[in-house]
C-alpha positions as CSV (number, residue, x, y, z in Angstrom):
1,X,39.7,13.8,-18.6
2,X,37.2,12.5,-21.1
3,X,33.6,13.4,-20.2
4,X,31.1,10.9,-21.5
5,X,28.1,12.5,-23.1
6,X,24.5,11.4,-23.7
7,X,21.1,12.9,-24.1
8,X,19.8,11.4,-20.8
9,X,21.6,10.3,-17.7
10,X,19.8,7.9,-15.3
11,X,21.0,7.4,-11.7
12,X,19.7,4.2,-10.3
13,X,19.4,0.8,-11.9
14,X,16.2,-0.7,-10.5
15,X,13.2,-1.6,-12.5
16,X,12.2,2.1,-13.0
17,X,15.6,3.1,-14.3
18,X,16.2,0.1,-16.4
19,X,12.7,0.4,-18.0
20,X,13.2,4.1,-18.6
21,X,16.5,3.4,-20.3
22,X,14.9,0.9,-22.6
23,X,11.9,3.1,-23.6
24,X,14.2,6.2,-24.0
25,X,16.2,4.2,-26.6
26,X,13.0,3.3,-28.4
27,X,12.4,7.0,-28.6
28,X,15.8,7.7,-30.1
29,X,17.5,9.2,-27.0
30,X,21.1,8.3,-26.2
31,X,21.1,7.0,-22.6
32,X,23.7,6.2,-19.9
33,X,22.5,4.5,-16.7
34,X,24.7,4.5,-13.6
35,X,24.1,1.9,-10.8
36,X,26.1,1.9,-7.6
37,X,25.8,-1.9,-7.1
38,X,24.1,-4.3,-9.4
39,X,21.0,-3.9,-11.6
40,X,17.8,-4.8,-9.6
41,X,19.7,-5.5,-6.4
42,X,17.5,-3.6,-4.0
43,X,13.7,-3.1,-3.9
44,X,13.2,-4.1,-7.5
45,X,14.7,-7.6,-7.1
46,X,13.5,-8.6,-3.6
47,X,9.8,-7.6,-3.6
48,X,6.8,-9.9,-3.5
49,X,6.2,-9.9,-7.2
50,X,2.6,-8.7,-7.3
51,X,1.4,-7.5,-10.7
52,X,-1.6,-6.0,-9.1
53,X,-3.8,-3.1,-10.1
54,X,-6.7,-3.5,-7.7
55,X,-6.4,-1.7,-4.3
56,X,-4.3,1.1,-5.7
57,X,-5.0,4.8,-5.2
58,X,-7.7,5.5,-7.8
59,X,-5.7,8.3,-9.3
60,X,-2.9,5.8,-10.0
61,X,-5.0,3.4,-12.0
62,X,-4.4,5.2,-15.3
63,X,-0.7,4.6,-14.9
64,X,-1.2,1.0,-13.7
65,X,-3.4,0.3,-16.7
66,X,-0.8,1.6,-19.1
67,X,1.8,-0.6,-17.4
68,X,-0.5,-3.7,-17.4
69,X,-0.8,-3.3,-21.2
70,X,3.0,-3.5,-21.4
71,X,3.2,-6.5,-19.1
72,X,1.1,-8.4,-21.7
73,X,3.6,-7.5,-24.4
74,X,6.8,-8.3,-22.6
75,X,8.1,-11.2,-24.8
76,X,7.7,-8.9,-27.8
77,X,9.2,-5.9,-26.1
78,X,12.2,-7.3,-24.2
79,X,12.4,-11.0,-25.2
80,X,11.5,-12.2,-21.7
81,X,8.1,-12.8,-20.0
82,X,9.6,-12.4,-16.5
83,X,7.5,-15.4,-15.5
84,X,4.4,-13.2,-15.7
85,X,1.2,-15.1,-15.1
86,X,-2.2,-13.3,-15.3
87,X,-3.5,-15.6,-12.5
88,X,-6.1,-13.3,-11.0
89,X,-5.7,-11.4,-7.7
90,X,-8.0,-11.7,-4.7
91,X,-8.3,-9.2,-1.8
92,X,-10.1,-10.8,1.1
93,X,-11.4,-9.4,4.4
94,X,-12.4,-10.6,7.8
95,X,-15.2,-8.1,8.5
96,X,-18.6,-7.4,7.0
97,X,-18.0,-3.6,6.9
98,X,-14.9,-4.1,4.9
99,X,-16.9,-5.8,2.1
100,X,-18.8,-2.5,1.6
101,X,-15.4,-0.8,1.2
102,X,-14.4,-3.3,-1.5
103,X,-17.7,-2.8,-3.2
104,X,-17.3,1.0,-3.2
105,X,-13.8,0.6,-4.8
106,X,-15.1,-1.7,-7.5
107,X,-17.9,0.7,-8.3
108,X,-15.5,3.7,-8.8
109,X,-15.3,4.8,-12.5
110,X,-11.5,4.6,-12.4
111,X,-11.7,0.9,-11.6
112,X,-13.9,-0.1,-14.6
113,X,-11.1,-1.7,-16.6
114,X,-10.3,-4.1,-13.7
115,X,-13.6,-6.1,-14.0
116,X,-13.7,-6.6,-10.3
117,X,-16.1,-9.2,-8.9
118,X,-17.2,-9.2,-5.3
119,X,-17.7,-12.4,-3.4
120,X,-19.1,-13.0,0.1
121,X,-20.3,-15.7,2.4
122,X,-21.2,-19.1,0.9
123,X,-20.4,-17.9,-2.7
124,X,-16.9,-16.9,-1.7
125,X,-16.1,-20.3,0.0
126,X,-17.5,-22.2,-2.9
127,X,-15.3,-20.3,-5.3
128,X,-12.2,-20.4,-3.0
129,X,-12.8,-23.4,-0.7
130,X,-9.3,-23.3,0.7
131,X,-9.9,-20.0,2.5
132,X,-10.3,-20.1,6.3
133,X,-13.7,-19.6,8.0
134,X,-12.8,-16.2,9.3
135,X,-12.7,-14.8,5.7
136,X,-16.0,-13.0,5.1
137,X,-15.7,-11.6,1.6
138,X,-13.3,-10.5,-1.2
139,X,-12.8,-8.7,-4.4
140,X,-11.5,-10.7,-7.4
141,X,-9.5,-9.0,-10.2
142,X,-9.3,-11.6,-13.0
143,X,-6.6,-9.9,-15.1
144,X,-4.0,-9.2,-12.3
145,X,-1.3,-11.6,-11.5
146,X,2.4,-12.0,-10.5
147,X,5.9,-12.3,-11.9
148,X,9.5,-12.9,-10.8
149,X,11.0,-9.7,-9.5
150,X,14.6,-11.1,-9.6
151,X,14.3,-11.2,-13.4
152,X,12.6,-7.8,-14.1
153,X,15.3,-5.1,-13.9
154,X,18.1,-7.2,-15.4
155,X,15.9,-8.2,-18.4
156,X,14.9,-4.5,-19.1
157,X,18.6,-3.6,-18.7
158,X,19.7,-6.2,-21.2
159,X,17.0,-5.0,-23.6
160,X,18.2,-1.4,-23.2
161,X,21.8,-2.4,-23.9
162,X,20.7,-4.3,-27.0
163,X,18.9,-1.2,-28.1
164,X,22.0,0.9,-27.6
165,X,22.0,2.2,-24.0
166,X,25.1,2.3,-21.9
167,X,24.8,0.8,-18.5
168,X,27.5,1.1,-15.9
169,X,27.2,-1.1,-12.8
170,X,29.5,-0.7,-9.7
171,X,29.5,3.0,-10.4
172,X,28.8,5.2,-7.5
173,X,27.8,8.8,-8.0
174,X,29.9,11.3,-5.9
175,X,28.5,14.6,-7.1
176,X,25.7,15.9,-9.3
177,X,25.8,19.5,-10.7
178,X,23.7,21.6,-13.0
179,X,26.2,23.1,-15.4
180,X,24.9,25.5,-18.0
181,X,22.0,23.8,-19.9
182,X,22.9,20.3,-18.7
183,X,24.1,18.1,-15.9
184,X,27.6,16.9,-14.9
185,X,27.9,13.8,-12.7
186,X,31.1,12.7,-11.1
187,X,31.7,9.2,-9.8
188,X,33.9,7.8,-7.0
189,X,36.2,6.2,-9.5
190,X,37.0,9.6,-11.0
191,X,34.9,9.5,-14.2
192,X,32.5,12.2,-15.4
193,X,29.3,12.0,-17.3
194,X,27.4,14.8,-18.9
195,X,23.8,14.9,-20.2
196,X,21.1,17.4,-21.2
197,X,18.6,15.7,-18.9
198,X,18.9,13.8,-15.7
199,X,16.5,11.2,-14.4
200,X,16.8,10.1,-10.7
201,X,15.5,6.6,-10.1
202,X,17.5,5.8,-7.0
203,X,14.8,4.3,-4.9
204,X,15.3,4.6,-1.2
205,X,18.3,6.9,-1.9
206,X,16.4,9.2,-4.3
207,X,15.9,11.9,-1.6
208,X,19.6,12.3,-1.1
209,X,19.9,13.4,-4.7
210,X,16.7,15.5,-4.8
211,X,17.9,17.3,-1.7
212,X,21.0,18.4,-3.5
213,X,18.7,20.3,-5.9
214,X,16.7,22.0,-3.2
215,X,13.9,19.5,-3.2
216,X,14.0,17.5,0.0
217,X,11.1,15.1,0.7
218,X,10.2,13.2,3.9
219,X,11.3,9.8,2.6
220,X,11.4,6.9,5.1
221,X,13.0,3.5,4.5
222,X,11.7,0.1,5.5
223,X,12.6,-3.5,4.9
224,X,9.7,-5.7,3.6
225,X,9.6,-9.2,5.0
226,X,9.3,-12.1,2.7
227,X,9.4,-15.9,3.1
228,X,9.0,-18.9,0.8
229,X,7.9,-22.5,1.7
230,X,9.0,-25.8,0.5
231,X,7.4,-26.9,-2.8
232,X,4.0,-28.6,-2.8
233,X,1.7,-29.6,-5.6
234,X,0.6,-26.5,-7.6
235,X,-3.0,-25.8,-6.6
236,X,-3.2,-22.0,-5.8
237,X,-2.8,-20.0,-8.9
238,X,-4.6,-16.9,-7.6
239,X,-2.6,-14.3,-5.7
240,X,-4.4,-13.6,-2.4
241,X,-3.9,-10.7,0.1
242,X,-5.8,-9.5,3.1
243,X,-7.5,-6.1,3.1
244,X,-7.4,-4.8,6.6
245,X,-6.5,-1.7,8.7
246,X,-4.8,-3.9,11.4
247,X,-1.1,-4.0,10.5
248,X,-0.4,-7.5,11.9
249,X,-3.3,-8.9,9.8
250,X,-1.6,-7.8,6.5
251,X,-0.5,-11.0,4.7
252,X,-0.4,-12.0,1.0
253,X,0.8,-15.0,-0.8
254,X,1.2,-16.5,-4.3
255,X,2.2,-20.0,-5.4
256,X,4.5,-20.4,-8.3
257,X,4.2,-23.3,-10.8
258,X,7.3,-24.9,-9.2
259,X,5.2,-25.3,-6.1
260,X,6.7,-22.9,-3.6
261,X,4.4,-20.5,-1.8
262,X,5.8,-17.0,-1.5
263,X,4.6,-15.0,1.5
264,X,4.8,-11.3,2.3
265,X,3.4,-8.8,4.8
266,X,3.4,-8.0,8.4
267,X,6.0,-6.0,10.4
268,X,8.9,-4.3,8.5
269,X,12.5,-3.9,9.6
270,X,14.7,-0.8,9.6
271,X,17.5,-1.0,7.1
272,X,21.0,0.0,7.7
273,X,21.5,2.6,5.0
274,X,25.3,2.7,5.5
275,X,25.9,-1.0,4.9
276,X,22.9,-1.1,2.5
277,X,21.5,-4.2,4.3
278,X,18.0,-5.0,5.7
279,X,17.5,-7.6,8.4
280,X,14.7,-10.2,8.7
281,X,12.5,-9.6,11.7
282,X,11.9,-12.9,13.5
283,X,8.6,-11.6,14.9
284,X,7.4,-10.9,11.4
285,X,8.1,-14.4,10.2
286,X,6.3,-15.8,13.2
287,X,3.3,-13.5,12.5
288,X,3.3,-14.5,8.9
289,X,3.0,-18.2,9.9
290,X,0.1,-17.3,12.3
291,X,-1.7,-15.2,9.8
292,X,-1.3,-17.8,7.0
293,X,-2.9,-20.5,9.2
294,X,-5.8,-18.2,9.6
295,X,-6.1,-17.3,6.0
296,X,-5.1,-20.7,4.5
297,X,-5.4,-23.4,7.1
298,X,-4.1,-26.1,4.8
299,X,-0.5,-24.6,4.9
300,X,-0.1,-25.0,8.7
301,X,2.5,-27.7,8.5
302,X,4.6,-26.4,5.6
303,X,8.3,-25.6,6.2
304,X,9.7,-22.2,5.5
305,X,12.9,-22.7,3.6
306,X,14.1,-19.1,3.1
307,X,13.4,-15.6,4.4
308,X,14.7,-12.2,3.1
309,X,14.2,-8.5,3.2
310,X,15.2,-5.5,1.1
311,X,15.3,-1.7,1.1
312,X,12.2,0.3,0.0
313,X,11.4,4.1,0.2
314,X,8.1,5.3,1.6
315,X,6.4,8.7,1.6
316,X,3.8,9.9,4.1
317,X,0.9,9.8,1.6
318,X,2.0,6.3,0.2
319,X,2.4,7.9,-3.3
320,X,5.7,8.1,-5.3
321,X,7.7,11.0,-6.5
322,X,7.3,10.9,-10.3
323,X,7.7,13.7,-12.9
324,X,9.7,16.8,-13.6
325,X,11.6,18.7,-10.9
326,X,9.7,21.7,-9.5
327,X,12.9,23.8,-9.6
328,X,15.4,22.6,-12.1
329,X,14.9,22.4,-15.8
330,X,15.8,19.1,-17.3
331,X,15.7,17.2,-14.0
332,X,13.2,14.3,-13.5
333,X,12.3,11.9,-10.7
334,X,10.8,8.5,-10.4
335,X,11.4,7.1,-6.9
336,X,9.7,6.3,-3.5
337,X,7.1,3.9,-4.8
338,X,6.2,2.8,-1.2
339,X,6.4,-0.9,-1.8
340,X,3.8,-0.7,-4.6
341,X,6.1,-0.2,-7.6
342,X,6.7,-3.6,-9.2
343,X,3.5,-3.6,-11.3
344,X,4.0,0.0,-12.3
345,X,7.6,-0.5,-13.4
346,X,7.2,-0.8,-17.2
347,X,4.6,1.9,-17.3
348,X,6.8,4.3,-15.2
349,X,9.7,3.7,-17.7
350,X,7.4,4.3,-20.7
351,X,5.8,7.5,-19.2
352,X,9.1,9.0,-18.1
353,X,10.6,8.3,-21.5
354,X,7.7,10.0,-23.2
355,X,7.9,12.9,-20.8
356,X,11.6,13.4,-21.2
357,X,11.7,12.9,-25.0
358,X,8.6,15.0,-25.8
359,X,8.0,17.3,-22.8
360,X,4.6,15.9,-21.9
361,X,2.8,12.6,-21.3
362,X,-0.7,11.4,-22.0
363,X,-0.9,9.6,-18.6
364,X,-1.8,11.6,-15.5
365,X,1.1,11.8,-13.0
366,X,0.4,15.1,-11.4
367,X,-0.6,13.6,-8.1
368,X,2.9,12.3,-7.8
369,X,4.7,15.6,-8.4
370,X,7.6,16.4,-6.0
371,X,6.0,19.9,-5.8
372,X,3.5,18.6,-3.3
373,X,6.2,18.7,-0.7
374,X,7.4,22.2,-1.6
375,X,6.9,24.8,1.1
376,X,6.7,22.3,3.9
377,X,9.3,21.4,6.4
378,X,10.4,18.1,4.9
379,X,11.9,15.8,7.4
380,X,15.4,14.8,6.7
381,X,15.3,11.3,5.2
382,X,16.2,8.4,7.4
383,X,18.1,7.2,4.4
384,X,20.5,10.2,4.7
């Protein structure tokens, strides 16, 4: 049997894996990417599309800033802009004490590049007159925006192939072994792939592979809930989301130039990991309609024309697994982005390529190390 060899083998063809393949080729590494289904089929292709930095864990902003710089260069890098619009992003709140929390975040040194502006009361409603009367304040990020998630991973994958990467769709991994100084991966169709280094970017299934290398993590899986309205005249360029600690109040929306309003937030569903399907929760859609009428009263009579879900991996601290293995030389991870990974995707790919190719990276990723779960009793993933 012929064993196909490359410098780096990537398992998982979402945005993280596809971007990593592209940036690894730019660093001269030979790359093979294996995807069980289709590129960008799961979380990467069905998320809300937020290209948002504000509101992130402050220790993640360095990575988010690096990624934002790449978003601005997409046409040059991959010959596709992914419908990225730097439309601005607004986090609004319903309570006065929450305004103080938004102000504290804006004042943090890590957030200085975001140029956040705080609005409240009359000034807020003059600036955003379409907001409902319950909205008390908000934080405006002028440089953030949104893009089309359905385009992202496939575009990076095409760019990676043009640069010389090998991408194998409909290729399911059956076993992964550390053999000598490298890795041997077998697939269900009987093929074998060998590489010196292995990058696991398998999203909600990443824990199943990390566990094989003695690094289980308490990954949970959830299905985000999305909806889109009929098209109406384009009048709401800014992405808007509610900052709240009450789960049912979580709602966010963006209008695309074609006129449709895309809505996310609220209750999540539990995916079926055997069939790889996530269901839409009717109560979530009903709650989204109710919350949208509170946030944006003018949409009360719009028709919802489509709803969907996906499969995302979440960790207890809402931070991803990203960086080298704590136990196995040559093994790297980038998965479990907790529903917050879309904006980070290009930056994650660039950072992982730098780390794998050179042994280090200039961007801080230590808070995301898989080693933070070492020595604990990691719950078996619900994705297992």
